[in-house]
Structures are given as C-alpha cells and as structure tokens.
C-alpha positions in Angstrom: -9.5 -32.3 22.8 -8.0 -29.5 24.9 -4.2 -29.3 25.4 -4.6 -29.9 29.2 -6.6 -33.1 28.7 -4.1 -34.3 26.0 -1.2 -33.6 28.3 -2.9 -35.5 31.2 -3.5 -38.6 28.9 0.1 -38.5 27.8 1.2 -38.5 31.5 -1.0 -41.6 32.0 -0.9 -43.7 35.1 2.7 -42.5 35.8 1.5 -39.1 36.9 0.7 -39.9 40.6 0.9 -37.7 43.6 4.3 -38.0 45.3 5.9 -40.2 42.6 8.9 -38.1 41.9 11.3 -38.2 40.2 9.5 -39.6 37.1 10.9 -42.9 35.7 14.1 -42.6 33.6 13.2 -41.8 30.0 9.6 -41.3 30.6 9.4 -37.5 29.7 10.8 -38.3 26.3 8.3 -41.0 25.7 5.4 -38.7 26.9 6.4 -36.0 24.4 6.9 -38.6 21.6 3.3 -39.8 22.3 2.0 -36.3 21.7 4.1 -35.9 18.6 2.6 -39.2 17.2 -0.8 -37.7 17.8 0.0 -34.3 16.3 -1.1 -32.8 19.6 0.9 -29.6 19.1 -0.7 -27.5 21.8 -0.5 -30.3 24.3 3.2 -30.9 23.5 3.9 -27.2 24.0 2.1 -27.3 27.4 3.9 -30.4 28.4 7.3 -28.9 27.5 6.4 -25.9 29.7 5.6 -28.1 32.6 8.7 -30.2 32.2 10.9 -27.1 32.1 9.2 -25.8 35.3 9.9 -29.1 37.0 13.4 -29.0 35.7 12.9 -32.4 34.1 15.6 -32.9 31.2 14.2 -33.2 27.7 16.4 -33.8 24.7 16.9 -31.0 22.3 15.3 -33.1 19.6 11.9 -32.7 21.0 12.1 -28.9 21.2 13.2 -28.7 17.6 10.3 -31.0 16.6 7.9 -28.7 18.4 9.2 -25.7 16.6 8.8 -27.4 13.3 5.3 -28.3 14.2 4.4 -24.7 14.4 5.3 -24.1 10.8 4.2 -20.6 10.1 3.0 -19.8 13.7 6.2 -18.0 14.4 5.0 -16.7 17.8 4.7 -20.2 19.3 7.9 -21.3 17.6 9.7 -18.3 19.2 8.4 -19.2 22.6 9.6 -22.8 22.3 13.0 -21.4 21.1 13.3 -19.3 24.2 13.0 -22.5 26.2 16.0 -23.9 24.2 18.0 -20.7 25.0 17.4 -21.0 28.7 18.4 -24.7 28.6 21.8 -23.9 27.1 21.9 -26.8 24.8 24.9 -27.7 22.8 24.4 -27.8 19.0 22.0 -24.9 19.3 22.3 -24.3 15.5 19.6 -26.9 14.9 17.1 -24.9 16.9 18.1 -21.7 15.3 17.7 -23.2 11.9 14.2 -24.6 12.6 13.0 -21.3 14.1 14.5 -19.3 11.3 12.6 -21.5 8.7 9.3 -21.3 10.7 9.7 -17.4 10.7 10.2 -17.3 7.0 7.1 -19.3 6.4 5.2 -17.0 8.7 6.4 -14.0 6.6 8.6 -12.8 9.5 11.7 -12.2 7.5 13.0 -9.6 9.8 13.0 -12.0 12.8 14.7 -14.7 10.7 17.5 -12.4 9.7 17.8 -11.3 13.3 18.3 -14.8 14.5 20.9 -15.3 11.7 22.7 -12.2 13.1 22.4 -13.6 16.6 24.1 -16.8 15.6 27.0 -14.8 14.1 27.3 -12.7 17.3 27.3 -15.7 19.6 29.7 -17.5 17.2 27.3 -20.5 16.7 28.2 -22.6 13.9 26.4 -22.0 10.6 25.2 -24.8 8.5 23.8 -24.9 4.9 20.3 -24.8 6.4 21.2 -21.6 8.3 22.1 -19.9 5.0 19.2 -21.3 3.1 16.7 -19.9 5.7 18.5 -16.5 5.6 18.5 -16.4 1.9 14.8 -17.3 1.8 14.2 -14.5 4.2 16.0 -12.2 1.8 13.7 -13.4 -0.9 10.7 -12.4 1.1 12.1 -8.9 1.4 13.4 -8.6 -2.2 16.9 -8.3 -0.8 18.4 -10.0 -3.7 22.0 -8.5 -3.4 22.1 -9.8 0.2 21.1 -13.2 -1.0 24.1 -13.2 -3.4 26.4 -12.0 -0.6 25.2 -14.8 1.7 25.8 -17.3 -1.1 29.4 -16.0 -1.4 29.9 -16.2 2.3 29.0 -19.9 2.1 31.7 -20.5 -0.5 34.2 -18.5 1.6 33.3 -20.7 4.6 33.5 -23.9 2.5 30.0 -24.8 3.3 28.3 -27.1 0.8 25.9 -25.2 -1.5 23.1 -27.4 -2.6 20.1 -27.1 -4.8 17.9 -25.8 -2.0 20.3 -23.0 -1.3 20.6 -21.9 -4.9 16.8 -22.2 -5.3 16.4 -19.8 -2.5 18.9 -17.3 -4.1 17.3 -17.7 -7.5 13.9 -17.0 -5.9 15.3 -13.9 -4.2 16.5 -12.7 -7.6 13.2 -13.4 -9.1 11.4 -11.3 -6.5 13.7 -8.4 -7.3 13.2 -8.9 -11.1 17.0 -9.5 -11.4 16.8 -11.9 -14.3 20.5 -11.6 -15.3 21.6 -12.5 -11.7 19.1 -15.5 -11.7 20.5 -16.8 -15.0 24.1 -16.4 -13.5 23.1 -18.5 -10.6 21.6 -21.1 -13.0 25.0 -21.3 -14.8 26.7 -21.7 -11.4 24.4 -24.6 -10.6 25.3 -26.2 -13.9 29.0 -25.7 -13.2 28.6 -27.3 -9.8 26.6 -30.1 -11.4 23.6 -29.5 -9.1 20.2 -30.9 -10.0 17.8 -28.3 -11.3 14.2 -28.7 -10.0 10.8 -27.5 -11.1 11.2 -24.8 -8.4 14.5 -23.7 -10.1 12.9 -23.1 -13.4 9.8 -21.6 -12.0 11.9 -19.0 -10.3 14.0 -18.4 -13.4 10.9 -18.0 -15.6 9.3 -15.7 -13.1 12.5 -13.5 -13.0 12.4 -13.2 -16.8 8.7 -12.5 -16.7 9.0 -9.7 -14.2 11.8 -8.1 -16.2 9.7 -8.4 -19.5 12.3 -10.8 -21.0 9.9 -13.1 -22.8 12.5 -14.8 -25.0 14.6 -15.8 -22.0 11.4 -16.9 -20.2 10.6 -19.2 -23.1 14.1 -20.7 -23.3 13.8 -21.5 -19.6 10.4 -22.9 -20.0 11.6 -25.2 -22.9 14.5 -26.3 -20.8 12.2 -27.2 -17.7 12.3 -30.9 -16.9 8.7 -31.0 -15.4 6.9 -27.7 -16.0 3.8 -27.1 -13.9 1.0 -24.5 -13.7 3.4 -21.9 -12.3 5.9 -22.4 -15.1 3.2 -22.2 -17.9 1.5 -19.2 -16.2 4.7 -17.2 -15.9 5.8 -18.0 -19.4 2.5 -16.9 -20.8 2.6 -13.7 -18.7 6.0 -13.0 -20.1 4.7 -13.3 -23.7 1.7 -10.9 -22.7 4.1 -8.3 -21.4 6.2 -8.5 -24.6 2.9 -8.3 -26.7 3.8 -11.7 -28.2 0.2 -12.8 -28.5 0.8 -15.5 -31.1 3.5 -17.1 -28.9 1.2 -16.8 -25.9 -1.7 -18.5 -27.5 0.6 -21.1 -28.9 2.0 -21.7 -25.5 -1.4 -21.9 -24.0 -2.4 -24.6 -26.5 0.7 -26.5 -25.6 -0.1 -26.1 -21.9 -3.3 -28.1 -22.4 -1.2 -31.0 -23.7 1.3 -30.9 -20.7 1.0 -33.6 -18.0 -0.1 -30.9 -15.6 -3.6 -29.7 -14.7 -4.7 -26.8 -16.9 -6.0 -23.9 -14.6 -8.0 -21.2 -16.2 -7.3 -19.0 -13.2 -3.6 -18.8 -14.0 -4.2 -17.9 -17.7 -4.1 -14.2 -18.5 -6.6 -14.7 -21.3 -10.4 -14.4 -21.0 -12.4 -17.5 -21.2 -14.0 -16.6 -24.6 -10.7 -16.3 -26.5 -10.7 -19.1 -29.1 -7.7 -21.3 -29.1 -6.0 -22.8 -32.2 -7.4 -26.1 -33.4 -4.6 -28.5 -32.8 -4.8 -32.2 -32.4 -4.6 -33.4 -28.7 -1.6 -35.6 -28.4 -1.6 -37.8 -25.4 2.1 -37.8 -25.2 4.2 -35.1 -23.5 5.8 -32.3 -25.6 9.1 -32.6 -27.1 10.7 -29.6 -25.6 13.9 -29.6 -27.7 11.7 -29.1 -30.8 9.4 -26.8 -29.0 12.2 -24.4 -28.1 12.8 -23.3 -31.7 9.1 -23.1 -32.4 8.5 -20.9 -29.5 11.2 -18.4 -30.4 10.1 -18.0 -34.0 8.8 -14.5 -34.4 
C-alpha cells in the first residue's frame, strides 16, 4: 500500500472538508495507528502534513519515527529537522535516536557531528548520547576518543552501564588495542557491571587482531555464553599464532557447545580431519577447559 493511501486510511472518516480544527488528540491517534501497522512511509508523510498544518504532535511520535528508520539515516535526519523546527523541550531524546540511527547506517561522522551540536547548544547529555558517540568512534576506529568520552561520562557523574562499556570495548577491538580493551574489562568488574556475550566477543576479537592468542583463549574460557563469533575469533587467534593443535582442539570443542556450528566461520578447509572425541551432550566445563587450552 502506498504511503498516501495509508495516510488517507489513518485519517479515516475524520478527514472531511471544512472540519477544522481536527478533534483534540486525534493527530496522536492517527500517527499511533500508522505506528501499529509499521507504515513507516505513511507516518513520515503524515508528520509532514501535520507540521505544514501546524497541528501539534508530541515529541514521542517524532522519536518513534526516527527509530523506525533504523539504518536509513537520510529519512531519520529529515524527521529530526522537523523536531528542530518544532523547538521541543528535552530534545536530547531526539538527538540520541538520530545519532543511533546514523551509527547503524555507518554515518559515524554525522553521529559525532550531532554529539558536537548537543555540546554547542548546551543540550543535556545522557548515557545514551555517549553510547551512540562511542559506537560511532568504534565505526571509525577512534579508540582513544572512545576512552576520552568514557572519562567525560565519569567527570559528568553520568551512569556508565554495560552498553556504554561494550561500545568502548568494541572501539578498542576495532583498533586492535587489546590491552586497553582488557583494562575496560577490569573496570567493568570493579564497577560490578554485567558482562555479556557482546563484551567477550569484543575482547576476544581485540586479542585476535593483536595476535594475542593466549589472552584470546582466556577470554573465551571466561565467556558465559560463547557463540559463533566467540569461537570463530578464538580459532582465528590460534591460527595467527600458529597454534594449530589448540585451534583444532578448540574447533572440536565448538561442536559441543550449545551454539550452531558454522563452517563459514571456521578458518579451516572442510577436508581437515578433526580429533575423534566423544560428543558429550552437556555444555563444556570452561574452568577445566581454560587450563587445557593454554597447555602448549
């Protein structure tokens, strides 16, 4: 269905010639109807119509529309410009949503420019603002800037959560800064923040890129729920360190993990024979596995 038709359906019987102003609260209901039907293009068209008609719409719906266009940064920026013309209070919510969309669309420059604009306009930062900015730095391998932003959060007494640290660890991972990544991991432990699979994946990848196979295996052994990314990065680290025995041993362990085995993520050709080990149905005991992996 075309956006124009969807917009017309959302207006329904209330859209009649000469019936202005529209009933109180109706514009919000119309936009909500389009939200429920995931009619992104129609919602965007309706927001434009309402803005031209100077019909007030809560900031919430603009932010929702920005989030719809996840990765489609051009449309998100167009909606964000509507927000700026509307001069809403608490504009940080719209900034955060737009920054996140730009990051997903690989537009890290625009995301960092919006962060800078928030600073220039003295708009209050939130933890999400910094998380998006740090994620943008990760896309550009600006790991040092990520650490600076994390320090700024501490200076501003903003709560640094797992998402924020994960973004910083990923930034260090992209820059192959394995020591900085491990330092962030220790900081998370000190702050008693929960480590996720994404945390360990970024740590293992950072060690893999720096050819630190031993550190990569230690992080893999510590991972709570390793997945295909964890296994693939750990095996690649062993490959770079020419630790073929460890890599093959890890590959055989991968097949026993409660995660799908993906041949495409394995650095080994399909014809390589694997060790004949009994297939246990239970998950690996990683505490025992750590010493086994590091045995040279």
